[in-house]
C-alpha positions as CSV (number, residue, x, y, z in Angstrom):
1,M,5.6,2.3,21.2
2,A,5.7,3.2,17.3
3,K,9.2,3.6,16.3
4,P,10.1,7.3,15.1
5,I,10.3,7.8,11.3
6,V,13.3,9.5,9.5
7,A,12.8,10.1,6.0
8,V,15.8,10.6,3.4
9,V,14.9,13.2,0.8
10,G,16.5,15.3,-1.9
11,R,16.5,15.7,-5.6
12,P,17.6,12.9,-7.8
13,N,21.1,11.6,-8.0
14,V,22.4,13.2,-4.9
15,G,23.2,9.9,-3.0
16,K,20.2,9.2,-1.0
17,S,19.9,5.6,-1.4
18,T,23.9,5.2,-1.1
19,L,23.5,7.0,2.4
20,F,20.2,4.8,3.0
21,N,22.0,1.7,2.5
22,K,25.1,2.8,4.6
23,L,23.1,3.7,7.6
24,I,20.9,0.4,7.6
25,G,23.8,-1.9,6.2
26,Q,24.7,-3.3,9.5
27,R,21.1,-3.7,10.8
28,L,20.0,-5.6,7.7
29,S,23.1,-8.0,7.7
30,I,21.5,-9.6,11.0
31,V,17.8,-9.9,9.9
32,E,17.0,-13.3,9.0
33,D,14.9,-14.0,5.9
34,T,11.4,-15.2,6.4
35,P,10.0,-17.6,4.1
36,G,6.8,-16.0,2.2
37,V,8.0,-12.5,3.2
38,T,8.9,-10.0,0.5
39,R,11.3,-7.5,2.1
40,D,11.1,-3.8,1.2
41,R,14.5,-2.1,1.0
42,I,13.1,1.3,1.1
43,F,12.1,0.9,4.7
44,A,14.2,-0.4,7.3
45,D,15.2,-0.1,10.9
46,C,18.2,2.1,11.7
47,E,19.9,1.9,15.3
48,W,22.1,4.5,16.7
49,L,23.2,4.7,20.5
50,G,20.4,2.3,21.6
51,H,18.0,4.1,19.7
52,T,15.8,2.6,16.7
53,F,13.9,4.4,14.2
54,L,12.4,3.6,10.9
55,L,14.4,4.8,8.0
56,V,12.7,5.6,4.8
57,D,14.4,6.2,1.4
58,T,12.5,8.3,-1.2
59,G,12.5,8.7,-5.0
60,G,14.3,12.1,-6.2
61,I,12.2,15.0,-5.9
62,E,11.5,17.1,-9.0
63,P,9.1,19.8,-7.8
64,K,8.2,21.3,-11.1
65,S,8.5,18.2,-13.3
66,D,5.4,17.4,-15.5
67,D,6.6,14.1,-16.1
68,V,4.1,11.4,-14.9
69,I,6.6,9.3,-12.9
70,L,8.4,12.0,-11.7
71,A,5.3,13.5,-10.4
72,Q,4.2,10.3,-8.7
73,M,7.7,10.2,-7.0
74,R,7.0,13.6,-5.7
75,R,3.7,12.9,-4.3
76,Q,5.2,9.8,-2.5
77,A,8.2,11.9,-1.1
78,E,5.6,14.4,0.3
79,L,3.9,11.5,1.8
80,A,7.0,10.4,3.5
81,I,7.8,13.9,4.8
82,Q,4.4,14.2,6.1
83,S,4.7,11.1,8.0
84,A,8.4,11.8,9.3
85,D,9.5,13.0,12.6
86,V,12.7,14.0,11.2
87,I,13.9,14.6,7.7
88,I,17.4,14.2,6.3
89,L,17.9,16.4,3.1
90,V,20.8,15.3,1.0
91,V,22.6,17.8,-1.4
92,D,25.5,17.3,-3.8
93,V,28.5,19.4,-3.1
94,R,30.3,18.6,-6.4
95,E,27.2,19.9,-8.4
96,G,26.6,22.8,-6.0
97,M,23.2,24.2,-5.0
98,T,20.5,24.2,-7.8
99,A,17.1,25.6,-8.4
100,T,15.8,22.2,-7.3
101,D,17.6,22.1,-4.0
102,K,16.0,25.5,-3.4
103,D,12.6,24.2,-4.4
104,V,12.9,21.0,-2.3
105,A,14.0,23.3,0.6
106,S,11.0,25.3,0.4
107,M,8.7,22.5,0.5
108,L,10.5,21.1,3.4
109,R,10.4,24.5,5.5
110,K,6.6,24.4,5.0
111,S,6.5,20.9,6.6
112,G,7.4,22.4,9.8
113,K,9.7,19.1,10.6
114,P,13.1,19.1,11.9
115,I,15.6,19.1,8.9
116,V,19.2,17.7,8.9
117,V,21.3,19.1,5.9
118,A,23.6,16.4,4.7
119,V,26.2,17.8,2.1
120,N,27.0,14.7,0.4
121,K,30.3,13.8,-1.8
122,C,32.8,15.8,0.4
123,D,34.9,12.7,0.3
124,S,38.3,14.3,1.2
125,I,39.3,14.2,4.8
126,G,39.6,17.4,6.8
127,E,37.8,20.8,5.8
128,P,35.0,20.5,3.3
129,P,35.5,22.4,0.0
130,A,34.5,26.0,-0.5
131,E,31.4,24.9,-2.3
132,F,30.0,23.4,1.0
133,Y,29.1,26.6,2.4
134,E,26.9,27.9,-0.1
135,F,24.3,25.5,1.0
136,Y,23.9,27.8,4.0
137,N,21.8,29.9,1.5
138,L,19.2,27.1,1.7
139,G,17.9,28.6,5.2
140,L,17.8,25.3,6.8
141,G,20.3,25.8,9.5
142,D,23.6,23.7,10.2
143,L,25.3,21.8,7.6
144,Y,26.9,18.4,7.8
145,P,29.7,17.1,5.6
146,L,29.1,13.6,4.4
147,S,30.6,10.9,2.3
148,A,27.9,8.3,2.0
149,A,30.1,6.0,-0.1
150,H,32.9,6.0,2.4
151,G,30.5,6.6,5.4
152,H,32.3,9.6,6.5
153,G,30.1,11.9,8.4
154,T,27.3,9.6,9.2
155,G,27.9,9.5,12.9
156,D,27.5,13.2,13.1
157,I,24.2,13.2,11.1
158,L,22.9,10.4,13.1
159,D,23.9,12.3,16.3
160,A,21.8,15.3,14.9
161,V,18.9,12.9,14.1
162,L,18.7,11.8,17.6
163,E,18.4,15.5,19.1
164,H,15.1,15.7,17.4
165,L,13.4,12.3,17.6
166,P,10.4,12.4,20.0
167,E,10.6,10.7,23.3
168,N,7.3,8.9,23.0
169,E,4.1,9.8,21.0
170,D,1.9,6.9,22.0
171,P,-1.1,7.9,24.0
172,D,-0.6,6.9,27.7
173,Y,-3.0,3.8,27.6
174,S,-2.9,1.5,30.7
175,E,-1.7,-2.1,30.5
176,E,-5.3,-3.2,30.8
177,Y,-5.9,-2.1,27.5
178,T,-5.0,-4.3,24.4
179,K,-3.8,-2.5,21.5
180,V,-4.9,-4.1,18.1
181,A,-3.8,-3.0,14.9
182,V,-6.4,-3.8,12.0
183,I,-4.6,-4.3,8.9
184,G,-4.7,-5.1,5.3
185,K,-5.6,-4.0,1.8
186,P,-8.2,-1.0,1.2
187,N,-11.7,-2.1,0.8
188,A,-10.9,-5.4,3.0
189,G,-13.2,-3.9,5.6
190,K,-11.0,-2.5,8.3
191,S,-12.8,0.9,8.6
192,S,-16.1,-1.0,8.6
193,L,-14.9,-3.2,11.3
194,I,-13.9,-0.1,13.4
195,N,-17.0,1.9,12.7
196,R,-19.2,-1.3,13.6
197,L,-17.3,-1.6,17.1
198,A,-17.7,2.2,17.8
199,G,-20.9,2.5,16.6
200,E,-22.6,-0.8,18.1
201,E,-21.0,-1.3,21.5
202,R,-23.1,0.2,24.3
203,V,-20.3,0.9,26.7
204,I,-17.5,3.3,26.5
205,V,-16.5,4.2,23.1
206,S,-14.6,7.2,22.2
207,D,-12.3,8.7,19.2
208,I,-8.7,9.5,20.3
209,A,-6.0,11.2,18.1
210,G,-3.2,8.3,18.6
211,T,-0.3,9.8,16.9
212,T,0.6,12.9,14.6
213,R,0.3,10.8,11.7
214,D,-3.2,10.8,11.5
215,A,-3.7,7.3,12.9
216,I,-7.2,7.3,14.9
217,D,-7.3,5.0,17.9
218,T,-10.8,3.7,18.9
219,I,-11.3,2.5,22.4
220,V,-13.8,0.1,22.9
221,E,-14.8,-1.8,26.3
222,N,-17.0,-4.8,26.4
223,E,-17.5,-8.2,28.0
224,F,-14.4,-9.3,26.6
225,G,-12.1,-6.6,27.8
226,K,-10.7,-3.2,27.1
227,Y,-9.3,-2.6,23.6
228,V,-7.8,0.2,21.5
229,F,-8.2,-0.4,17.8
230,I,-5.7,1.2,15.8
231,D,-7.3,2.0,12.2
232,T,-4.5,2.1,9.4
233,A,-4.2,2.8,5.8
234,G,-4.7,0.1,3.4
235,I,-1.9,-1.6,1.4
236,R,-2.5,-0.7,-2.1
237,R,-1.9,-3.1,-5.3
238,K,1.5,-2.4,-6.8
239,S,1.6,-0.7,-10.2
240,K,3.9,-2.5,-12.8
241,V,5.4,0.9,-13.8
242,L,5.7,2.4,-9.9
243,E,6.5,-0.6,-8.2
244,K,9.1,0.8,-5.9
245,I,7.5,3.9,-5.0
246,E,4.0,2.2,-4.3
247,H,5.6,0.5,-1.1
248,Y,4.9,4.0,0.8
249,S,1.2,3.0,1.0
250,V,2.2,0.3,3.8
251,L,4.0,2.9,5.8
252,R,1.1,3.7,8.3
253,A,0.3,0.0,8.6
254,Y,3.9,-0.5,9.6
255,M,3.7,2.2,12.3
256,A,0.5,0.3,13.6
257,V,2.2,-2.9,13.9
258,D,5.0,-1.5,16.0
259,R,2.6,0.0,18.4
260,A,0.1,-3.1,18.7
261,D,0.1,-6.0,20.7
262,V,-2.3,-8.0,18.2
263,C,-2.6,-7.7,14.7
264,V,-5.6,-8.5,13.0
265,I,-4.9,-9.2,9.4
266,M,-8.0,-8.5,7.4
267,I,-8.6,-10.8,4.2
268,D,-11.3,-9.9,1.8
269,A,-13.2,-13.1,1.4
270,L,-14.3,-12.3,-2.2
271,E,-10.8,-11.5,-3.4
272,G,-8.5,-13.9,-1.3
273,F,-4.7,-13.9,-0.5
274,T,-2.6,-11.5,-2.1
275,E,1.0,-10.6,-1.9
276,Q,0.1,-7.4,-0.2
277,D,-1.4,-9.6,2.7
278,S,2.1,-11.6,2.6
279,K,3.9,-8.4,2.8
280,I,2.4,-6.9,5.9
281,A,1.7,-10.2,7.6
282,G,5.5,-10.9,7.2
283,Y,6.2,-7.6,8.9
284,A,3.9,-8.5,12.0
285,H,5.7,-11.9,12.1
286,E,9.1,-10.5,12.1
287,A,8.1,-7.8,14.8
288,G,7.2,-10.7,17.0
289,K,3.3,-9.8,17.0
290,A,0.4,-12.0,18.1
291,C,-1.6,-12.2,14.9
292,V,-5.2,-13.1,13.9
293,I,-6.4,-13.6,10.3
294,A,-9.7,-12.4,10.0
295,V,-11.7,-13.4,6.7
296,N,-14.2,-10.4,6.2
297,K,-17.3,-10.3,3.9
298,W,-18.1,-14.0,4.6
299,D,-21.7,-13.1,4.4
300,A,-21.3,-12.2,0.9
301,V,-19.8,-15.5,-0.3
302,E,-21.8,-18.1,-1.9
303,K,-21.0,-21.2,0.0
304,D,-22.3,-24.6,1.0
305,D,-21.1,-27.0,3.7
306,K,-17.4,-27.2,2.4
307,T,-16.5,-23.6,1.5
308,M,-15.2,-22.6,4.8
309,M,-13.0,-25.8,5.0
310,E,-11.7,-25.2,1.7
311,M,-10.9,-21.4,2.3
312,R,-9.3,-22.4,5.5
313,K,-7.0,-25.0,3.9
314,K,-6.3,-22.6,1.0
315,L,-5.3,-19.8,3.7
316,E,-3.2,-22.0,5.7
317,K,-1.1,-22.8,2.6
318,D,-0.9,-19.2,1.6
319,F,0.1,-18.1,5.3
320,S,2.4,-21.2,5.8
321,F,5.2,-18.9,7.0
322,M,3.0,-18.0,10.0
323,S,0.9,-21.2,10.3
324,Y,0.4,-20.6,14.1
325,A,-2.1,-17.8,13.2
326,P,-5.8,-18.7,13.9
327,I,-8.3,-17.8,11.3
328,V,-11.6,-16.3,12.1
329,F,-14.4,-15.7,9.6
330,I,-16.4,-12.8,10.0
331,S,-18.7,-10.0,8.7
332,A,-18.0,-6.3,9.7
333,L,-21.3,-5.4,8.0
334,T,-23.4,-7.8,9.9
335,G,-21.3,-8.5,13.2
336,Q,-21.0,-12.1,12.2
337,R,-18.5,-14.0,14.7
338,L,-17.0,-10.7,16.1
339,N,-17.6,-12.4,19.5
340,R,-15.3,-14.9,18.4
341,M,-12.8,-12.5,17.1
342,F,-12.3,-10.8,20.5
343,E,-12.0,-14.3,22.0
344,T,-9.3,-15.2,19.8
345,I,-7.6,-11.7,20.1
346,N,-7.4,-12.6,23.8
347,E,-6.1,-16.0,23.3
348,V,-3.3,-14.9,21.1
349,K,-2.3,-12.0,23.3
350,Q,-2.0,-14.4,26.2
351,S,0.0,-16.7,24.2
352,N,2.4,-14.0,23.2
353,E,2.7,-13.1,26.8
354,M,3.1,-16.5,28.4
355,R,6.1,-17.4,30.5
356,I,6.9,-21.3,30.9
357,T,9.1,-22.3,33.9
358,T,12.3,-24.0,33.1
359,G,11.3,-27.0,34.9
360,R,8.2,-27.6,32.7
361,L,10.3,-26.8,29.6
362,N,12.9,-29.5,30.4
363,D,10.4,-32.2,31.2
364,L,8.9,-31.5,27.8
365,L,12.2,-31.6,26.3
366,G,12.9,-34.9,27.9
367,Y,9.8,-36.3,26.5
368,C,10.6,-35.0,23.0
369,T,14.2,-36.4,22.7
370,A,13.1,-39.8,23.9
371,R,10.2,-39.7,21.4
372,V,12.3,-38.6,18.4
373,Q,16.1,-39.1,18.8
374,P,18.2,-35.7,18.0
375,P,20.0,-35.8,14.5
376,S,23.6,-36.8,14.1
377,D,26.1,-36.1,11.7
378,K,29.4,-38.0,10.9
379,G,28.9,-39.9,14.2
380,K,28.3,-36.8,16.3
381,R,24.8,-36.8,17.6
382,L,22.9,-33.5,18.8
383,K,22.8,-33.2,22.7
384,I,20.4,-30.7,24.1
385,Y,21.5,-30.1,27.6
386,Y,18.8,-28.0,28.6
387,M,16.3,-25.1,27.7
388,T,14.8,-21.9,29.2
389,Q,12.6,-19.2,28.3
390,A,14.7,-15.9,27.7
391,S,11.8,-13.5,27.2
392,N,8.2,-13.1,25.9
393,K,6.3,-10.9,23.5
394,P,7.3,-13.1,21.7
395,P,8.5,-16.3,23.5
396,V,12.0,-16.6,23.0
397,F,13.6,-20.0,24.2
398,V,17.4,-20.5,24.7
399,C,18.7,-24.1,24.0
400,F,22.1,-25.1,25.4
401,V,23.5,-27.7,23.0
402,N,26.9,-29.5,22.5
403,Q,27.1,-28.5,18.7
404,A,24.9,-25.7,17.3
405,E,25.2,-26.9,13.6
406,L,23.6,-30.6,14.5
407,F,20.4,-28.6,15.6
408,H,18.8,-28.9,12.2
409,F,15.7,-26.6,11.2
410,S,13.5,-29.9,11.0
411,Y,14.2,-31.0,14.5
412,Q,13.7,-27.2,15.9
413,R,10.3,-27.2,14.2
414,Y,9.6,-30.5,15.8
415,I,10.4,-29.0,19.2
416,E,8.4,-25.7,18.5
417,N,5.3,-27.8,17.5
418,Q,5.5,-29.8,20.7
419,I,6.0,-26.6,22.7
420,R,2.9,-25.2,21.1
421,E,0.8,-28.2,21.5
422,T,1.6,-28.6,25.0
423,F,1.3,-25.2,26.3
424,G,-1.3,-23.8,23.7
425,L,1.0,-21.2,22.2
426,T,-1.4,-20.2,19.5
427,G,-1.2,-16.9,17.3
428,T,2.3,-16.0,18.3
429,P,5.6,-16.4,16.6
430,I,8.4,-18.4,18.6
431,K,12.1,-17.7,18.5
432,F,15.0,-19.9,19.5
433,I,18.6,-19.1,20.3
434,I,21.0,-21.9,20.0
435,K,24.1,-21.8,22.3
436,E,27.0,-24.0,22.5
437,R,28.6,-24.8,25.6
438,D,31.6,-22.7,24.9
439,T,29.0,-19.7,24.6
440,K,29.2,-19.4,21.0
441,D,25.8,-18.6,19.7
442,T,23.7,-18.7,17.0
443,K,20.1,-17.3,16.3
444,A,17.5,-19.3,14.9
């Protein structure tokens, strides 16, 4: 299911980013860094009372400004508002209600979205200052006093947000359908692929509105199985001037990744790998999704007998942080190797869902430790007592050891490679949880 989206909006300098950081700070502190991935701080998961949603920070809105940058920030904020399920409007009690606040409130009322008004900089404990009450004139309902700097009032705001979050916006697809998000830059051929599949298949094909956020789901049934292809907005190239706000262009792709079973990462064969490809691929990796790298427009490439091998080697280096992802070379225009793409989608989905018995895992573990001795430090050698699979989608393995610090990354990678080779886990990330016998644990 796609995570609901909550947008934090308001005019400049009212404390939006301070509130954003306060709400996500604890969540971000437990997210590991992934090599090769650029993490965007204007999008982040926020968790409250067992509910997780995507929190979106926005640039300050200046509705009537002619400044080029401010106008672009306004457009990007409008995009965030359009995509959001709930909106948090932040205002400043110290400056009082301004004409810009009224203009922003008018914009929000037209959106028809649920709005939570956070009156920031109410830093004193107790009754809010008299200026607090003038914000009722915005006509947006209840007000919530907030001190974003100190964290006072954030709980009440999150409670109000939860009251408006949708239960489930996904269409009710049965488990026999594989949900495939097609993600990548504009002009990489995503829509061409969707149109090709919808127009060429001679079985049941229909267009269904997937969510309220303008994502279109295309159902395709063929000899390989039943699929729901989720078309997404492309990831635009960053602007040197508007680098921060250009990140909004990946919002729909993030939403599609959350919904998907498999992510097809479309690469333009004529342009090659870019930073934007790394960004969205990294998000799919962190989300634990099965992934396929599809190199499109292969028919347009001038090639000899070494071209594919050279391109494959380059992409393997570019995507080194997700070396498990298989690479297929296709043409959405001609249909070249689309059958192979479907076969690969099925393979990686099966890997992502695989469960391995504890007995088979520990037989492999015995072989691995006999073949390559576990590392030691200052006379203390790592002992891996046993290993078991805790969950799938993606596969998560728990290793019980004598001392977690001894389980070096290199030896963990060795164990991972052996698991992949033995059980054929292609196209899926693998996660490890290292536990010591005294139940102290550490994630890896």
